[in-house]
N, C-alpha and C positions, 0 to 999 in steps of 0.2 A: 781341393775346393774351394770354389769360392763364395760366400754368403753375400745373398742380394742384399741391396738396401730396401729402408723401409719402403722409398718411395715406390721403389721396381716390385715390390710384394704387393704395393696398395694397387698397383697399375694391373698387375696380374689378378688378383683376385677380384675388383673393381671394389677397393674400399678406399677409404680415407686414411690417409696416414695417421689421423686422429685416433681412429677406431684401433691402430695397432698398439697405441700407448696404452701399455698397464696401468688398472684403476689405481689412483693414491689408496691406502689404505687409511680407514675411519683415521686411525691414532695419530698419520702424518700430515694430515690437513690442519690448515690455518684454522682457528674457530669459526669465523665468519662462513668458509666452504664449509666446515663440518655442519653447522647447522643449516646451513641452506639443504645441502644432502637429504640429512634426515627429516627436513620438513618434507622435502619432493618424496622420499621413501613414505614417510607417514600418510600425506594426500593421497598418493599412488594405492595403497592399502584401502582407505577410505573409501575410494572411488570403485571397489569392488561388492560385490550384493553379498559375498559370502562373509562367514563371521573370522575376523581377523583380528579379535582383543586380544589375542596373546602379544603377537609379533607388533601389534601398536604400543599395547604398556611395554614392550623392551624397547622400542624407540625413547617413547618418552623418558624411560629413565635414566635411558643415555643422554636426552638432555638437559632432564633437572639433575642429573651430575654435575652438568657444566654450567651447573645457578642458571638457566632458563627455567624462569616460573612457567606454570600450567597453564595459566592465562594469556600470557605470550604465544605459549606453542598453539593454542588452538585459533588466538588470533592470526597469528601465522599463516596456518593452514588455511582458513577462508580467504584471507588475501592472496595465497598460493594461487589457489581456484580462479580467485577473480581474474588474475593475471592469466591464467591459461584462455579463461574466457573473454577477455578483453572489456571487462567490466570495471570501470574506474568508481573506484569505491576508496583508497588510499590515499595518503598525502603527496606520495612520489607519482614524478610525471617525467616522459622523454619529450616532451615539447617545450615549447616556449609560452609562456600565460598569454591570451592575446586581449587586447584593450579591447573595451567595447565602451560605446558612448549611448547618451540619449537616443529615442527613436532610430535603435539598431537592430530591433526585432528580427529573430529568423522565421523563415516560412514555417508556419505552422504552431509559432512558439505562443502564441497566448494560452492561456489556460481556458480549456473546457469544463465540463462539468457533466460525470456521468450520472450523478442524482444533485439537481439544484440544490443547494444548502448545503449538502451532505460529505459528497464523495467527489472529487476532482479525479478528473480521466486521467489514466496514466499516472496518479500518487498515490499516496499511501495514507490510509487513517484509522486513528484507532478508536476504539469503544468501550469503555473501562467502566466496571462498578461490581457491587456486591456480588455474590452467589444467589441466583433465584428473582434477580432483580428485571429478568426478560431479555438478556442480550442477544442468545440465540434467537429468540422471538423475532427482536428487531432485525437481527441480520437475514432471516430467514424474508421479511417483510422486503427488506433493499434489495437482495437477490431475485427475488420476483418482480420486482419496479426495475431491475437491470432488464429483465428476461422480456416482460411483460411492456417496457417501455410507458407504464406509468409512472406518477409522480409518486412524491411521499410526504407524507407527514404532513408540516406546517410550511411546506412547499409546494402549492400547487402549480409547478411549473413543468411539465414534461420537459426530458432530457431529447436533445436528437441523436444520443447514441445510445443501442442497445444492443444484448448479443447474452451468450454461454456464459456461464456462471461454474467455475471449479471450486467445490466447498471442500476443506482440508477437514477432517472433524478430527485429532488428535487426542481429544479429552474425552475419557471417560470408558475409553477401550472400545469394546466390540457395541456398547449401549451408543456409542453416538450418533450411529446408525439410526437405531431405532428412536432418538431424541429428535434430531433433524428430520426423521418421516412423520412422525407424529406432530411435530410444530407446523409442517405444510398440510397437514391434514384438520389442526385446527382453523387455518386458513383458509380450509377449502379448495388448495391447490394441487394436493397430492394426487389427483389424478386427470389432472390437464395437461393435455399433450404439448404444452410447450412448456411447464413445469418438467415434465418427465422426460423430455429430448434437451433441456434445457439447461439442467442443473447437474451435473456430474459428481459425485460424490467418492471420496478418497478416506479410509478410513481403515482401522485395523479389521480383520478378515479370518477369523478362526479358520475355519470350513477351509479357506485359501491358503494358508500358513502366511499370510502377509500380517507384519505388524503397523502400528500407526506411524504415519510421515511424523517426518522431523526435520531440521536442520540439519544434517549430515550431509557430508559432504555427497553421496550414492543418492540418498533423496534429492537432494540440489538438484543431484544432476537428469534425476527422472521429472522433475519438476520443468526443467529445462526444455528434454522431450516434449512433453507434454503440451507446454506454450508453443513451440516451434512448429506443432501438427496440428492444433486445433485453434479455431479462431474466440479467445476467452475476451469478454471484456470486464470481468474479476472474478479475484479469487479470494476467498474468504478464509482464514487462518482459525481454527479454534482447538486451541487457543495459546497462546503467547510460552503461559508457561510448559506447557506439555511439549512443545513443538523444540524448544530448548534443552527440556530434563532428559527429554529421551534423546537426543543427539548429545549428554553427558555435557552441557554447556551451563554451567552454575548461575542462574541468575541476578545473586547478588554482585558477584566478583569476576564474570565470565566477559568474553567479549560480544555484551550484548549490543552494544551501539552497531559492531563489524558485522552482526548480524543483520540487525535493520537497514543497515545501508547497502549490505548486499543483494537483500531481499525487493529493496526499492530500485536497486539498479537493474536487475535480474525481471522481476514483474514487470517494471515499469518500461520495459521496451516492447509491452506485449496488450498491457493492459493494469486496471486499478489493481488494490488491494486491499484487503477490510481485515484487522488484527482485534481478535475480541480477548480481552483481558482481564481476570477475575485476581485484583489487587488484595494484599494481606491486610485485616486490618480494617479498621471505619476510616470513610473517604470522606464522607461528609466535613465540609467546610476547609478542606485542604486543597480546593480549587484542582487545577491542573495536577499539581505534584500527588494528587490523590492516587496516581497510579500506582504511584508506590514502589520501595526497593531499587530497582537501577535507573535512574530519572532518562537513560536513554530511550526509553518507550517511550515516553510521552513529549520530550525535546526535537527528537527527529523526524519522527512523521508530519508529514503536510497538513494535515487537520486531525483534531482529537476533541473525541464527543465523550461524556459521561451521563449516565445513567442512575439515579436515585431512586427510590422507591417515597413516596408521600403516601401517610397514614390518610385514612379517611376523617371526613368532619364532617358537622352538620348540612354543609351545602353541596357537597360532592361526595363519589365515592373513592374507595382507594383506586391511586394513579400511580402512574411513572415522572420522573421529572427529566428531563433531557434538556442536557446543557451541551451546546456547542462551545467549546472553551476557545478553540481554535481551528480556524479555517480561512487559509490565505485568500485576503481579499472581499471578507465578508467582516461585519461586526460578530462578534459574540454576541450568543441570545439565549433561552430558553423559554421552555413550556413544558403543561402537564399533558399527558396524552392516557388512554387507556384504550384495552383490547375489547373491545363490543362484538356483537354477533355479526357486524356488517364490515370488522376488521378495527383498524387503529383510528382513533378519533381524537383529535386534540379538544382537550375541555378549558384550558386555558393559556393565553397566548394568543400572538397574533397572525392569522393564517394568510402565506403571501399569495397574492393568485397573480396571473399572469395579465398584465399591462400595459407590456413591452410596446405592441402595436400603436396605442394610444400615446405612450410616452414619445416615440419617432414623432408623430405627426406634430406633438405639441414644441418638440425642440426644432421641427420645420419650420414650424409658426412663426416663432420668436427669433428665428435666424431672419426670416423674411422680412419680417420687422426691424431687425436692425436692434431690438431689447436684448436684455440680459437674458442668458441661459442658465442661470445657475441653479442648483438644488433648489435652493430656497422660490426661485419664479418658478420651477416648473411644478413645485410640490403645490404653490398657490392658482397655477391654469387648472389640475387637478385633486381641487379641494376634498372630493367626493371618493377620494381615494387615499389609505391611510398612508402618513408620511414612511413608513417604516418600508410596507409595499412599494413605494416609491424608489427608495434608497435602495433596495434590494434590486429591483428591475434595472434601474439604475448600472448597477454592479454587473448584473448579467448580460444587459445589451454590450457592456464595455469589453467582456470577458469575450464575447463571440464577435467583437471588432464591428460592431454597429456605430459606436459614437467612442468619441476619445474625450480626453479631458484636458482643458489649456487654462493654469491656475484654479476658478473656482467655475469655470464656466465648462459646461459641455455642448460639443459638436457632432455633429452628421459626419463618419466615415463617408466615402465613397462605397461602398458595400451599405450604408445606412438610405443613403440620397436614394439608391436603387430601390431599397425596398421600401421606402415612402409612394415613391413615384409609382410602384406597383400596387400598391394600396389604395391610392386616390387615382387610380386609373379607371 
């Protein structure tokens, strides 16, 4: 009897010759291949919706016995998942890095704003502050602005973008839904059809037998499918520590930076994201580092905002100080506000109104005269408008590609000239 070769068997059974090669035992693998195999096995387990904790811990034990640190295991699992989904979050890449020079912006690359002055479009923002300061209240108000198209707080400039909101309430167990619902009732929007249809809540549901959402691989897969099948404008995560802890990730030494970059890449393909964070200890006077603990939560996001309680005084009631520490393209600013019967009310600080059309006409007039089109000249021509309002409107016009800047001078783009022509006709 003549034995068939592997290639002949493969041909008969429609298999690849590789399929006929017996799998190498774990103990016979080089260390790098062993780690890669175990990470893939661990990821496959975590992508399942059933409880696989025992098997997961067995794999983790095998890896730690090979002196692989737990936080490195968790980081590598997330990176492996990102590789499967073609999300760029790690330093390794297969292609050659592309050199780019000035004035080589790609189509649609200019930064749009979902909520002017607060939330950039398809970028992430962190909102942090002590418990009870009003983070959930502020986030619900922002969600309503996204759904309704209204402006927010000190920026009275409505966005061109609006849409649905996915609210992930992982903090507070079953009580998260009630808190979210009560806040909407306080604003008088809970029964508004736009809110009912426009804001979707994810949270623990004991009756349905589902737990709170976390950033585990299986839950990330659920989020990916939801974003791909629905047209969301904003995802709210309440709160950072909850989604990390529920996934077994240590906020202090765990791969928090990897999680932030993963969510940036995943959610940013579709919409904006807002993370609510309750840092430990007193944050007053610490600035952006007041977010505490793992500094990746405030260093990586595109925007960082802080809320701080301001006690009442003789001339004003108790209110909240909003500090915009970081928002790329904008200057840092702060103002005071309070929740009144009519919604949020700015108590102290300049309210930025929309004077964009007036500024476009001013720049057009200055260009026709052949005189300077600097910020100083534009402000002098619009002395009735607060300087900060002029500056912020110029930033908005630049982001929307109506104007550009050369040195210290502003100039109308082709889009800006068309807008002016429409206004003066």
